[in-house]
gemmi code that builds the backbone of each chain (N, CA, C; Angstrom):
import gemmi

chains = {
    "A": [
        ("UNK", (172.888, 105.910, 146.113), (174.072, 106.182, 144.829), (173.685, 105.142, 143.616)),
        ("UNK", (174.164, 105.379, 142.589), (173.820, 104.792, 141.240), (174.853, 103.383, 141.650)),
        ("UNK", (174.709, 102.477, 140.541), (175.405, 101.535, 140.854), (176.603, 101.644, 139.863)),
        ("UNK", (177.953, 101.637, 140.446), (178.890, 101.950, 140.020), (179.623, 100.561, 139.531)),
        ("UNK", (180.714, 100.237, 138.740), (181.335, 99.130, 138.849), (181.944, 98.741, 139.822)),
        ("UNK", (182.724, 99.667, 140.664), (183.095, 99.427, 141.816), (182.439, 98.830, 143.258)),
        ("UNK", (181.151, 99.475, 142.930), (179.781, 99.346, 144.302), (179.709, 97.744, 143.675)),
        ("UNK", (179.539, 97.391, 142.667), (179.028, 96.168, 141.892), (179.905, 94.854, 142.559)),
        ("UNK", (181.431, 95.512, 142.317), (182.396, 94.336, 142.798), (182.491, 94.267, 144.354)),
        ("UNK", (182.118, 95.163, 144.806), (181.922, 95.330, 146.732), (180.938, 94.447, 146.735)),
        ("UNK", (179.572, 94.730, 146.277), (178.511, 93.616, 146.332), (179.001, 91.930, 146.099)),
        ("UNK", (179.527, 92.078, 145.066), (180.053, 90.373, 144.635), (181.142, 90.062, 145.904)),
        ("UNK", (181.810, 91.030, 146.465), (183.044, 90.576, 147.340), (182.192, 90.250, 148.583)),
        ("UNK", (181.091, 90.736, 149.001), (180.454, 90.710, 150.072), (179.646, 89.264, 150.036)),
        ("UNK", (179.278, 88.771, 149.127), (178.622, 87.573, 149.123), (178.922, 86.061, 149.460)),
        ("UNK", (180.101, 85.869, 149.701), (180.878, 84.648, 150.408), (180.154, 84.681, 151.744)),
        ("UNK", (180.504, 86.014, 152.282), (180.062, 86.333, 153.855), (178.327, 86.419, 154.276)),
        ("UNK", (177.926, 86.696, 153.011), (176.364, 86.831, 153.249), (175.886, 85.342, 153.340)),
        ("UNK", (176.589, 84.562, 152.622), (176.198, 83.046, 152.569), (176.323, 82.621, 153.972)),
        ("UNK", (177.607, 82.776, 154.215), (178.055, 82.365, 155.498), (176.897, 82.773, 156.490)),
        ("UNK", (176.691, 83.889, 156.570), (175.469, 84.305, 157.484), (174.293, 83.885, 157.436)),
        ("UNK", (173.952, 83.523, 156.354), (172.274, 83.036, 155.812), (172.610, 81.602, 156.098)),
        ("UNK", (173.452, 80.838, 155.860), (173.432, 79.458, 156.458), (173.560, 79.384, 158.013)),
        ("UNK", (174.207, 80.150, 158.603), (174.077, 80.201, 160.259), (173.178, 80.704, 160.706)),
        ("UNK", (172.215, 81.231, 159.959), (171.013, 81.699, 160.630), (170.114, 80.678, 160.557)),
        ("UNK", (169.945, 80.096, 159.083), (168.565, 79.312, 158.534), (169.060, 77.726, 158.730)),
        ("UNK", (170.622, 77.356, 158.967), (170.908, 75.778, 158.887), (170.525, 75.164, 157.739)),
        ("UNK", (170.078, 75.702, 156.445), (169.850, 75.012, 155.671), (170.573, 75.846, 154.457)),
        ("UNK", (171.097, 74.984, 153.549), (172.124, 75.678, 152.454), (171.242, 75.837, 151.361)),
        ("UNK", (170.248, 75.276, 150.946), (169.510, 75.769, 149.761), (168.640, 77.114, 150.229)),
        ("UNK", (167.894, 76.915, 151.387), (167.187, 78.087, 151.609), (168.035, 79.397, 151.731)),
        ("UNK", (169.306, 79.019, 152.514), (170.449, 80.182, 152.431), (170.596, 80.984, 151.272)),
        ("UNK", (170.808, 80.236, 150.210), (171.059, 80.578, 148.937), (169.813, 81.253, 148.243)),
        ("UNK", (168.512, 80.877, 148.426), (167.613, 81.594, 147.904), (167.637, 82.861, 148.777)),
        ("UNK", (167.767, 83.007, 150.062), (167.945, 84.350, 150.916), (168.973, 85.046, 150.280)),
        ("UNK", (170.018, 84.683, 149.988), (171.077, 85.355, 149.266), (170.434, 85.770, 148.179)),
        ("UNK", (170.139, 85.579, 147.575), (169.499, 85.670, 146.072), (168.705, 87.158, 146.226)),
        ("UNK", (168.104, 86.702, 147.215), (166.622, 87.744, 147.621), (167.546, 88.949, 147.745)),
        ("UNK", (168.131, 88.545, 148.696), (169.102, 90.018, 149.328), (169.579, 90.593, 148.163)),
        ("UNK", (170.554, 89.955, 147.351), (171.054, 90.928, 146.292), (170.077, 91.416, 145.457)),
        ("UNK", (168.992, 90.969, 144.807), (167.865, 91.620, 144.181), (167.637, 92.800, 145.084)),
        ("UNK", (166.961, 92.702, 146.082), (166.411, 93.747, 147.058), (167.537, 95.059, 146.945)),
        ("UNK", (168.768, 94.439, 147.026), (170.100, 95.347, 147.591), (169.946, 96.277, 146.107)),
        ("UNK", (169.977, 95.495, 144.848), (170.410, 96.133, 143.718), (169.102, 97.074, 143.442)),
        ("UNK", (168.030, 96.777, 143.598), (166.629, 97.121, 143.412), (166.646, 98.837, 144.128)),
        ("UNK", (167.134, 98.860, 145.160), (166.939, 100.087, 146.334), (168.431, 100.473, 146.533)),
        ("UNK", (169.575, 100.157, 145.355), (170.636, 100.765, 145.623), (170.667, 102.346, 145.466)),
        ("UNK", (170.071, 102.981, 145.114), (169.833, 104.289, 145.431), (169.797, 105.083, 146.846)),
        ("UNK", (169.209, 104.026, 147.684), (169.221, 104.208, 149.042), (170.429, 104.279, 150.056)),
        ("UNK", (171.289, 103.490, 149.273), (172.574, 103.001, 149.913), (173.503, 104.448, 149.668)),
        ("UNK", (173.940, 104.843, 151.102), (174.581, 105.882, 151.356), (176.100, 105.605, 151.033)),
        ("UNK", (176.580, 106.612, 150.070), (178.034, 106.053, 149.504), (179.053, 106.637, 151.034)),
        ("UNK", (180.062, 105.723, 150.977), (180.761, 105.751, 152.084), (180.245, 105.332, 153.258)),
        ("UNK", (179.163, 104.598, 153.421), (179.011, 103.675, 154.548), (179.223, 102.340, 154.248)),
        ("UNK", (178.778, 101.775, 155.407), (179.344, 100.233, 155.415), (178.186, 99.374, 154.588)),
        ("UNK", (179.036, 98.984, 153.735), (178.073, 98.270, 152.473), (177.825, 96.888, 153.131)),
        ("UNK", (178.713, 96.011, 153.632), (178.455, 94.752, 154.151), (177.220, 95.125, 155.474)),
        ("UNK", (177.443, 95.999, 156.283), (176.340, 96.109, 157.240), (175.090, 96.501, 156.686)),
        ("UNK", (175.269, 96.972, 155.476), (173.677, 97.565, 154.918), (173.225, 95.985, 154.045)),
        ("UNK", (174.070, 95.085, 153.619), (173.604, 94.241, 152.839), (173.173, 93.027, 154.078)),
        ("UNK", (173.902, 92.939, 155.079), (173.538, 92.027, 156.044), (172.182, 92.483, 156.793)),
        ("UNK", (171.679, 93.600, 156.932), (170.471, 94.416, 157.304), (169.466, 94.105, 156.308)),
        ("UNK", (169.642, 93.691, 155.287), (168.555, 93.220, 154.270), (168.391, 91.794, 154.485)),
        ("UNK", (169.334, 91.268, 154.527), (169.135, 89.825, 154.733), (168.911, 89.071, 155.930)),
        ("UNK", (168.949, 89.916, 157.073), (168.258, 89.547, 158.311), (166.912, 90.052, 158.156)),
        ("UNK", (166.478, 90.969, 157.798), (165.132, 91.216, 157.615), (164.225, 90.637, 156.828)),
        ("UNK", (164.766, 89.569, 155.741), (164.078, 88.899, 155.170), (164.261, 87.674, 155.755)),
        ("UNK", (165.129, 87.259, 156.376), (165.037, 85.818, 157.161), (164.151, 86.260, 158.191)),
        ("UNK", (163.776, 87.405, 158.843), (163.112, 87.279, 160.053), (161.660, 87.454, 159.648)),
        ("UNK", (161.337, 88.065, 158.258), (159.806, 88.088, 158.088), (159.446, 86.733, 157.464)),
        ("UNK", (160.621, 85.847, 156.969), (160.243, 84.631, 156.435), (160.231, 83.551, 157.458)),
        ("UNK", (161.044, 83.971, 158.627), (161.362, 83.174, 159.675), (159.704, 83.128, 160.207)),
        ("UNK", (158.863, 83.948, 160.194), (157.401, 84.179, 160.781), (156.520, 83.383, 159.929)),
        ("UNK", (156.765, 83.355, 158.916), (155.686, 82.417, 158.048), (155.942, 80.775, 158.252)),
        ("UNK", (157.325, 80.486, 158.376), (157.279, 79.298, 158.202), (158.264, 78.652, 159.456)),
        ("UNK", (158.143, 78.063, 160.150), (159.298, 77.831, 161.383), (160.293, 76.689, 160.675)),
        ("UNK", (161.313, 76.961, 161.388), (162.352, 76.156, 160.739), (162.190, 74.672, 161.142)),
        ("UNK", (162.659, 73.840, 160.452), (162.978, 72.353, 160.612), (164.106, 72.001, 161.215)),
        ("UNK", (164.054, 71.389, 162.410), (165.649, 71.362, 163.082), (166.199, 70.298, 162.603)),
        ("UNK", (165.322, 68.941, 162.161), (165.884, 68.142, 161.679), (166.623, 68.623, 160.108)),
        ("UNK", (165.594, 69.076, 159.393), (166.466, 69.810, 158.164), (167.937, 70.079, 158.369)),
        ("UNK", (168.087, 70.893, 159.737), (169.155, 71.870, 159.755), (170.393, 70.467, 159.869)),
        ("UNK", (170.008, 69.763, 160.412), (171.069, 68.789, 160.805), (171.307, 68.038, 159.431)),
        ("UNK", (170.831, 67.488, 158.946), (171.018, 67.245, 157.663), (171.588, 67.807, 156.435)),
        ("UNK", (170.766, 69.220, 156.232), (171.301, 69.631, 154.953), (172.561, 70.608, 155.147)),
        ("UNK", (172.900, 70.693, 156.352), (174.033, 71.912, 156.573), (175.401, 71.006, 156.138)),
        ("UNK", (175.220, 69.883, 156.438), (176.596, 69.271, 156.384), (176.749, 69.087, 154.520)),
        ("UNK", (175.643, 68.862, 153.917), (175.601, 68.969, 152.257), (176.174, 69.638, 151.610)),
        ("UNK", (176.089, 71.387, 152.494), (176.770, 72.629, 151.900), (178.077, 72.718, 151.758)),
        ("UNK", (178.601, 71.657, 152.706), (180.149, 71.805, 152.841), (180.779, 71.165, 151.952)),
        ("UNK", (181.772, 71.919, 150.997), (182.790, 71.341, 149.772), (183.481, 70.295, 150.488)),
        ("UNK", (184.354, 70.718, 151.664), (185.197, 69.963, 152.087), (184.708, 69.209, 153.691)),
        ("UNK", (184.521, 67.938, 153.610), (183.857, 67.479, 154.436), (185.187, 67.306, 155.959)),
        ("UNK", (184.648, 67.875, 156.945), (186.087, 67.597, 158.183), (186.053, 66.291, 158.197)),
        ("UNK", (187.026, 65.850, 158.974), (187.385, 64.434, 159.406), (186.242, 63.861, 160.372)),
        ("UNK", (186.294, 62.744, 160.461), (185.355, 62.101, 161.037), (185.009, 62.688, 162.514)),
        ("UNK", (186.095, 62.757, 163.322), (185.655, 63.397, 164.642), (185.506, 64.911, 164.703)),
        ("UNK", (186.002, 65.529, 163.915), (185.958, 67.001, 163.611), (184.374, 67.062, 163.312)),
        ("UNK", (183.951, 66.249, 162.239), (182.613, 66.211, 161.840), (181.597, 66.453, 162.835)),
        ("UNK", (181.917, 65.480, 163.886), (180.906, 65.102, 164.739), (180.764, 66.298, 165.589)),
        ("UNK", (181.890, 66.767, 166.178), (182.156, 67.894, 167.040), (181.310, 68.832, 166.377)),
        ("UNK", (181.448, 69.193, 165.122), (181.228, 70.373, 164.232), (179.347, 70.320, 164.236)),
        ("UNK", (179.049, 68.650, 164.006), (177.742, 68.897, 164.049), (176.997, 68.906, 165.524)),
        ("UNK", (177.847, 68.779, 166.507), (177.208, 69.125, 167.680), (176.934, 70.571, 168.108)),
        ("UNK", (177.988, 71.518, 167.423), (178.101, 72.768, 167.528), (176.959, 73.269, 166.907)),
        ("UNK", (176.742, 72.441, 165.708), (175.485, 73.250, 164.834), (174.224, 73.084, 165.656)),
        ("UNK", (174.136, 71.962, 165.900), (172.879, 71.784, 166.857), (172.866, 72.446, 168.003)),
        ("UNK", (173.712, 72.880, 168.962), (173.409, 73.278, 170.016), (173.349, 75.052, 169.479)),
        ("UNK", (173.785, 75.693, 168.429), (173.652, 76.574, 167.939), (172.144, 76.797, 167.405)),
        ("UNK", (171.588, 76.027, 167.035), (170.152, 76.116, 166.606), (169.413, 75.942, 167.646)),
        ("UNK", (170.076, 75.655, 168.935), (168.810, 75.751, 170.095), (168.967, 77.124, 170.546)),
        ("UNK", (169.677, 78.084, 170.090), (169.539, 79.308, 170.663), (168.655, 80.157, 170.562)),
        ("UNK", (167.977, 81.109, 171.112), (167.074, 81.949, 170.804), (167.449, 83.062, 169.101)),
        ("UNK", (166.465, 83.167, 168.417), (166.703, 83.914, 167.332), (167.964, 85.049, 167.851)),
        ("UNK", (167.232, 85.739, 168.657), (168.218, 87.098, 168.743), (169.427, 86.779, 169.353)),
        ("UNK", (169.521, 85.674, 170.086), (171.044, 85.634, 170.401), (171.905, 84.942, 169.510)),
        ("UNK", (171.333, 83.893, 168.706), (172.287, 83.143, 167.595), (172.733, 84.364, 166.590)),
        ("UNK", (171.815, 85.336, 166.131), (172.394, 86.201, 165.292), (173.452, 87.474, 166.007)),
        ("UNK", (172.946, 87.848, 166.854), (173.895, 88.388, 167.645), (175.511, 87.935, 167.705)),
        ("UNK", (175.373, 86.399, 168.203), (176.614, 85.989, 168.337), (177.262, 85.734, 166.989)),
        ("UNK", (176.652, 85.286, 166.059), (177.020, 85.378, 164.692), (177.602, 86.272, 163.919)),
        ("UNK", (176.892, 87.602, 164.134), (177.412, 88.744, 163.859), (178.770, 89.447, 164.433)),
        ("UNK", (179.029, 89.156, 165.730), (179.890, 89.898, 166.428), (181.197, 88.650, 166.314)),
        ("UNK", (180.887, 87.376, 166.626), (181.730, 86.400, 166.912), (182.113, 85.772, 165.625)),
        ("UNK", (181.600, 85.509, 164.408), (181.871, 85.214, 163.425), (182.335, 85.869, 162.049)),
        ("UNK", (181.214, 86.927, 162.047), (181.066, 87.758, 161.020), (182.057, 88.895, 161.072)),
        ("UNK", (182.562, 89.399, 162.635), (183.518, 89.943, 162.730), (182.891, 91.641, 162.630)),
        ("UNK", (181.636, 91.932, 163.007), (181.090, 93.254, 162.969), (181.446, 93.690, 164.425)),
        ("UNK", (181.507, 95.018, 164.492), (181.605, 95.727, 165.862), (180.075, 95.499, 166.446)),
        ("UNK", (179.998, 95.757, 167.714), (178.904, 95.500, 168.510), (177.918, 96.735, 168.117)),
        ("UNK", (178.368, 97.501, 167.523), (177.913, 98.751, 167.319), (177.312, 98.647, 165.930)),
        ("UNK", (177.914, 97.727, 164.956), (177.328, 97.756, 163.494), (176.377, 96.523, 163.761)),
        ("UNK", (176.707, 95.635, 164.637), (175.870, 94.560, 165.035), (174.477, 94.998, 165.517)),
        ("UNK", (174.395, 96.243, 165.997), (173.360, 96.816, 166.923), (172.547, 97.526, 165.466)),
        ("UNK", (173.282, 98.214, 165.003), (172.327, 98.705, 163.703), (172.015, 97.640, 162.866)),
        ("UNK", (172.675, 96.903, 162.465), (171.971, 95.441, 162.144), (170.619, 94.943, 162.386)),
        ("UNK", (170.550, 94.691, 163.776), (169.425, 94.143, 164.322), (168.631, 95.129, 164.853)),
        ("UNK", (168.500, 96.289, 164.582), (168.041, 97.310, 165.054), (167.583, 97.603, 166.680)),
        ("UNK", (168.967, 97.110, 167.380), (168.440, 97.438, 168.621), (169.800, 98.122, 169.295)),
        ("UNK", (169.855, 98.356, 170.771), (170.773, 99.221, 171.432), (172.116, 98.152, 171.565)),
        ("UNK", (173.253, 99.135, 171.783), (174.413, 98.115, 171.720), (174.565, 97.152, 172.965)),
        ("UNK", (173.901, 97.802, 173.798), (174.147, 96.994, 175.605), (172.934, 95.625, 175.020)),
        ("UNK", (172.112, 95.622, 174.140), (171.110, 94.575, 174.265), (172.087, 93.630, 173.194)),
        ("UNK", (172.999, 94.418, 172.168), (173.897, 93.228, 171.676), (174.424, 92.584, 172.406)),
        ("UNK", (174.976, 93.331, 173.652), (176.269, 92.712, 174.222), (175.483, 91.575, 175.182)),
        ("UNK", (174.510, 91.960, 175.598), (174.034, 91.156, 176.522), (173.245, 89.628, 175.544)),
        ("UNK", (173.000, 89.889, 174.527), (172.774, 88.657, 173.538), (173.657, 87.687, 173.263)),
        ("UNK", (174.958, 88.707, 173.172), (176.040, 87.850, 173.033), (176.401, 86.621, 174.083)),
        ("UNK", (176.432, 87.623, 175.076), (177.014, 86.703, 176.305), (175.760, 85.875, 176.762)),
        ("UNK", (174.711, 86.131, 176.791), (173.960, 85.031, 176.817), (174.102, 83.584, 175.887)),
        ("UNK", (174.108, 83.831, 174.827), (174.415, 82.995, 173.991), (175.790, 82.269, 174.210)),
        ("UNK", (176.488, 82.942, 174.523), (178.099, 81.923, 174.720), (177.812, 81.279, 176.084)),
        ("UNK", (177.138, 81.834, 176.744), (176.739, 80.961, 178.289), (175.804, 79.751, 177.736)),
        ("UNK", (175.075, 80.114, 176.918), (173.912, 78.939, 176.634), (174.793, 77.978, 175.900)),
        ("UNK", (175.667, 78.366, 174.919), (176.562, 77.305, 173.991), (177.392, 76.621, 174.957)),
        ("UNK", (178.050, 77.200, 176.072), (178.736, 76.555, 177.139), (178.107, 75.597, 177.578)),
        ("UNK", (177.016, 75.975, 178.146), (176.381, 74.916, 179.115), (175.950, 73.749, 178.108)),
        ("UNK", (175.554, 73.875, 176.812), (175.190, 72.806, 175.996), (176.138, 71.610, 175.561)),
        ("UNK", (177.530, 72.572, 175.369), (178.499, 72.112, 174.885), (179.647, 71.129, 175.982)),
        ("UNK", (179.733, 72.134, 176.827), (180.937, 71.729, 177.816), (180.733, 72.101, 179.011)),
        ("UNK", (179.539, 71.263, 179.539), (178.615, 71.026, 180.811), (179.720, 71.512, 181.774)),
        ("UNK", (180.853, 70.586, 182.230), (181.519, 70.301, 183.406), (182.616, 71.015, 183.125)),
        ("UNK", (183.007, 72.043, 182.368), (184.284, 72.696, 182.098), (184.994, 72.214, 180.971)),
        ("UNK", (186.003, 73.013, 180.584), (186.818, 72.734, 179.284), (187.370, 71.454, 179.421)),
        ("UNK", (187.876, 70.690, 180.478), (188.470, 69.732, 180.587), (187.539, 68.215, 180.216)),
        ("UNK", (185.982, 68.444, 180.311), (185.172, 67.578, 180.054), (184.429, 67.942, 178.767)),
        ("UNK", (185.123, 67.245, 177.698), (184.756, 67.520, 176.545), (183.768, 66.932, 175.564)),
        ("UNK", (182.800, 66.278, 176.618), (181.709, 65.505, 175.783), (180.511, 66.128, 175.418)),
        ("UNK", (179.624, 66.287, 174.724), (178.352, 66.764, 174.698), (177.348, 66.211, 175.661)),
        ("UNK", (176.304, 67.296, 176.078), (175.673, 66.472, 177.089), (174.615, 65.364, 176.426)),
        ("UNK", (173.879, 65.223, 177.444), (172.850, 64.183, 177.030), (171.964, 64.479, 176.069)),
        ("UNK", (171.423, 65.897, 175.951), (170.206, 66.211, 175.055), (171.005, 66.406, 173.812)),
        ("UNK", (171.944, 66.905, 173.597), (172.762, 67.294, 172.416), (172.758, 65.900, 171.884)),
        ("UNK", (173.373, 64.802, 172.683), (173.779, 63.413, 172.000), (172.816, 62.853, 171.553)),
        ("UNK", (171.634, 62.997, 172.195), (170.371, 62.269, 172.036), (169.654, 63.074, 170.472)),
        ("UNK", (169.767, 64.293, 170.480), (169.403, 64.653, 169.253), (170.293, 64.278, 167.899)),
        ("UNK", (171.454, 64.556, 168.279), (172.445, 63.999, 167.209), (172.060, 62.509, 166.679)),
        ("UNK", (172.272, 61.712, 167.861), (172.332, 60.323, 167.601), (171.011, 59.471, 167.272)),
        ("UNK", (169.769, 60.345, 167.561), (168.662, 60.091, 167.326), (168.124, 58.503, 168.088)),
        ("UNK", (169.086, 57.585, 168.366), (168.835, 56.347, 168.850), (169.839, 56.200, 170.130)),
        ("UNK", (170.492, 57.288, 170.250), (171.148, 57.200, 172.037), (170.028, 57.288, 173.262)),
    ],
    "B": [
        ("UNK", (170.067, 87.499, 183.381), (170.947, 86.282, 182.937), (170.957, 85.239, 183.301)),
        ("UNK", (171.517, 83.740, 182.639), (171.245, 82.476, 183.017), (172.418, 82.208, 183.585)),
        ("UNK", (172.425, 81.319, 184.763), (173.365, 80.666, 185.421), (173.823, 79.752, 184.593)),
        ("UNK", (175.376, 79.565, 184.354), (175.692, 78.389, 183.659), (176.048, 77.293, 185.110)),
        ("UNK", (176.116, 76.166, 184.668), (176.284, 75.569, 186.007), (177.512, 76.079, 186.645)),
        ("UNK", (177.196, 76.065, 188.170), (178.064, 76.662, 188.854), (179.655, 75.973, 188.828)),
        ("UNK", (180.744, 76.782, 188.497), (181.858, 76.452, 188.114), (182.543, 75.217, 189.162)),
        ("UNK", (182.589, 74.155, 189.083), (183.042, 72.977, 189.852), (184.394, 73.596, 190.289)),
        ("UNK", (184.671, 73.100, 191.401), (185.954, 73.615, 192.002), (187.405, 73.407, 191.345)),
        ("UNK", (187.268, 72.070, 190.541), (188.210, 72.076, 189.724), (188.522, 72.829, 188.487)),
        ("UNK", (187.742, 73.700, 188.176), (188.049, 74.428, 187.361), (189.004, 75.500, 187.910)),
        ("UNK", (189.594, 76.293, 186.875), (190.471, 77.343, 187.374), (189.564, 78.496, 187.001)),
        ("UNK", (190.129, 79.709, 187.282), (189.342, 80.755, 187.554), (188.133, 80.877, 186.360)),
        ("UNK", (186.966, 81.057, 186.642), (186.188, 81.410, 185.751), (186.191, 82.717, 184.847)),
        ("UNK", (186.264, 82.713, 183.665), (186.011, 84.304, 182.572), (185.303, 84.851, 183.006)),
        ("UNK", (184.695, 86.004, 182.232), (183.714, 86.710, 182.445), (182.707, 86.107, 182.411)),
        ("UNK", (181.358, 86.611, 182.993), (180.291, 86.147, 182.985), (179.923, 84.524, 183.686)),
        ("UNK", (181.262, 84.234, 184.554), (181.284, 82.674, 184.992), (181.733, 82.037, 183.871)),
        ("UNK", (181.956, 82.121, 182.628), (182.644, 81.166, 181.639), (184.196, 81.373, 181.840)),
        ("UNK", (184.479, 80.081, 181.590), (186.066, 79.615, 181.811), (186.762, 80.351, 180.442)),
        ("UNK", (187.698, 80.914, 180.666), (187.744, 81.565, 179.145), (188.492, 80.688, 178.157)),
        ("UNK", (188.887, 79.271, 178.534), (189.003, 78.409, 177.617), (187.935, 77.909, 176.604)),
        ("UNK", (186.607, 77.818, 177.367), (185.451, 77.659, 176.987), (185.086, 78.720, 175.754)),
        ("UNK", (185.416, 79.866, 176.246), (184.862, 81.140, 175.286), (185.686, 81.091, 174.086)),
        ("UNK", (186.869, 80.568, 173.963), (187.800, 80.641, 172.953), (187.713, 79.584, 172.390)),
        ("UNK", (187.248, 77.984, 172.546), (186.527, 77.422, 172.129), (185.376, 77.158, 171.179)),
        ("UNK", (184.333, 78.306, 171.887), (183.179, 78.312, 171.061), (183.847, 79.378, 170.102)),
        ("UNK", (184.522, 80.294, 170.393), (184.554, 81.635, 169.231), (185.455, 80.822, 168.026)),
        ("UNK", (186.225, 80.006, 168.332), (186.872, 79.270, 167.335), (185.954, 78.253, 166.688)),
        ("UNK", (184.934, 77.550, 167.160), (183.976, 76.633, 166.583), (183.050, 77.318, 165.705)),
        ("UNK", (182.571, 78.581, 166.079), (181.851, 79.517, 165.154), (182.557, 80.031, 163.985)),
        ("UNK", (183.667, 80.318, 164.214), (184.253, 81.008, 163.038), (184.660, 79.835, 161.876)),
        ("UNK", (185.302, 78.874, 162.412), (185.542, 77.489, 161.806), (184.258, 77.189, 160.828)),
        ("UNK", (182.989, 77.149, 161.400), (181.662, 76.829, 160.825), (181.516, 77.827, 159.879)),
        ("UNK", (181.735, 79.143, 160.184), (181.374, 80.279, 159.343), (182.375, 80.237, 158.067)),
        ("UNK", (183.581, 80.251, 158.604), (184.844, 80.499, 157.251), (184.689, 79.250, 156.131)),
        ("UNK", (184.256, 78.030, 156.792), (184.124, 76.963, 155.830), (183.423, 77.367, 154.699)),
        ("UNK", (182.132, 78.087, 154.967), (181.087, 78.743, 153.733), (181.999, 79.932, 153.233)),
        ("UNK", (182.910, 80.614, 153.672), (183.317, 81.922, 153.196), (184.295, 81.439, 152.142)),
        ("UNK", (184.828, 80.380, 152.699), (185.827, 80.031, 151.448), (185.508, 79.086, 150.208)),
        ("UNK", (184.215, 78.954, 150.101), (183.334, 78.406, 149.061), (183.522, 79.535, 147.979)),
        ("UNK", (183.690, 80.921, 148.436), (183.663, 81.875, 147.139), (182.384, 82.028, 146.734)),
        ("UNK", (182.281, 82.864, 145.569), (180.951, 83.378, 145.089), (180.406, 82.154, 144.252)),
        ("UNK", (179.433, 81.464, 144.259), (178.586, 80.464, 143.538), (178.235, 81.272, 142.260)),
        ("UNK", (178.540, 80.481, 141.133), (178.499, 81.243, 139.536), (177.301, 81.511, 139.695)),
        ("UNK", (175.893, 81.109, 139.920), (174.658, 81.721, 140.155), (174.909, 83.066, 140.398)),
        ("UNK", (175.339, 83.843, 141.635), (175.306, 84.786, 141.792), (176.220, 85.776, 141.106)),
        ("UNK", (177.507, 85.213, 140.799), (178.472, 85.858, 140.000), (177.727, 86.628, 138.701)),
        ("UNK", (176.889, 85.156, 138.272), (176.335, 85.585, 136.907), (175.072, 87.081, 137.040)),
        ("UNK", (174.342, 86.687, 138.343), (173.018, 87.838, 138.607), (173.791, 89.066, 138.849)),
        ("UNK", (175.152, 89.192, 139.185), (175.690, 90.550, 139.622), (176.062, 90.941, 138.138)),
        ("UNK", (176.950, 90.313, 137.663), (177.803, 90.502, 136.285), (176.401, 91.112, 135.656)),
        ("UNK", (175.439, 90.606, 135.377), (174.405, 90.776, 134.219), (173.794, 92.157, 134.372)),
        ("UNK", (174.005, 92.885, 135.659), (173.553, 94.143, 135.666), (174.150, 95.290, 134.845)),
        ("UNK", (173.246, 96.006, 134.440), (173.782, 97.415, 133.665), (174.242, 98.408, 134.578)),
        ("UNK", (175.786, 98.678, 134.103), (176.211, 99.943, 134.792), (176.373, 100.866, 134.052)),
        ("UNK", (175.649, 102.106, 134.286), (175.650, 102.987, 133.531), (177.038, 103.253, 132.409)),
        ("UNK", (177.144, 103.860, 131.468), (177.842, 103.647, 130.561), (179.302, 104.276, 130.473)),
        ("UNK", (178.790, 105.558, 131.160), (179.909, 106.396, 131.217), (181.075, 106.116, 132.263)),
        ("UNK", (180.596, 105.213, 133.151), (181.457, 104.827, 134.159), (182.166, 103.606, 133.748)),
        ("UNK", (181.205, 102.635, 133.128), (182.111, 101.138, 133.093), (182.141, 101.373, 131.563)),
        ("UNK", (183.465, 100.284, 131.182), (183.618, 99.637, 129.877), (184.125, 98.555, 130.048)),
        ("UNK", (183.245, 97.739, 130.258), (183.725, 96.261, 130.635), (184.306, 95.585, 129.548)),
        ("UNK", (185.224, 95.679, 129.555), (185.912, 95.044, 128.250), (185.959, 93.611, 128.036)),
        ("UNK", (185.955, 92.592, 128.877), (186.329, 91.375, 128.817), (184.742, 90.840, 128.839)),
        ("UNK", (183.814, 91.693, 128.120), (182.303, 91.103, 128.257), (182.247, 90.110, 127.095)),
        ("UNK", (183.220, 89.984, 126.232), (182.751, 89.200, 125.063), (182.486, 87.540, 125.528)),
        ("UNK", (183.214, 86.974, 125.991), (182.885, 85.822, 126.183), (181.631, 85.211, 126.919)),
        ("UNK", (180.506, 85.921, 126.220), (179.341, 85.504, 127.218), (178.875, 83.868, 126.844)),
        ("UNK", (178.929, 83.349, 128.203), (178.424, 82.301, 128.299), (177.294, 81.842, 129.479)),
        ("UNK", (176.261, 82.634, 128.841), (174.981, 82.368, 129.916), (174.451, 81.388, 129.384)),
        ("UNK", (174.875, 80.445, 128.750), (173.475, 79.349, 128.034), (172.623, 79.025, 129.007)),
        ("UNK", (173.031, 79.106, 130.448), (172.473, 78.251, 131.398), (172.441, 79.299, 132.907)),
        ("UNK", (171.602, 80.108, 132.988), (171.887, 80.803, 133.964), (171.280, 80.161, 135.429)),
        ("UNK", (170.510, 79.282, 135.260), (170.045, 78.615, 136.506), (170.030, 77.280, 136.151)),
        ("UNK", (170.293, 76.299, 137.541), (170.287, 75.041, 137.074), (169.021, 74.419, 137.101)),
    ],
}
model = gemmi.Model(1)
for chain_id, residues in chains.items():
    chain = gemmi.Chain(chain_id)
    for i, (resn, *xyz) in enumerate(residues, 1):
        res = gemmi.Residue()
        res.name, res.seqid = resn, gemmi.SeqId(i, " ")
        for name, pos in zip(("N", "CA", "C"), xyz):
            atom = gemmi.Atom()
            atom.name, atom.element = name, gemmi.Element(name[0])
            atom.pos, atom.b_iso = gemmi.Position(*pos), 0.0
            res.add_atom(atom)
        chain.add_residue(res)
    model.add_chain(chain)
structure = gemmi.Structure()
structure.add_model(model)
structure.setup_entities()
């Protein structure tokens, strides 16, 4: 469909969640914004292939996800970079304790395999249905479900080893965060 | 499917997939907190500008308030 004003507004309205998705995937604010920019340019260049009435956010997320994937194959992301740069992208710094907990979570998330991380983010944070997430990732619904489950299990193992009442990071995570522990 | 450490007896009933429901909800909460933090930042000027500059066919658009063009610096 041609680019109408309302479609343009809808694209604009999707930018905040596209950024959140990009940062969650890449762990790097600068790269994430480049990714969003490239996504927008590509979407606008191919706007004719967008089906009116279909799910615009899902369409945009698919473009971003594919861009990230092809980019990812070229250069492997650097974990140390993810730790430092992510915090800088936040306008509101969480309080000290919350911040540490937040970093732990970020580091744990980075340890997930790519497939699992994106599935978890799409379903657990972006709020897509399993069906939409499957379409975005180009796989079966059942595959998405099992990726999300495995992602949750792994995060739980990394963050909350002994159960809910034992709320400390495990040694590996602590070592990665502290660097000197 | 990977086994999470077998739930210790002190734990209450494990939820689906052997995961305690409380842990599940904590993970979900953390994930959304991280994500929403970025969403709340809104649309950076860089992207608003990029999208605003695009031409919309004339018959549909009549962008009234296009006068105050302050695009002296599109990129930083």
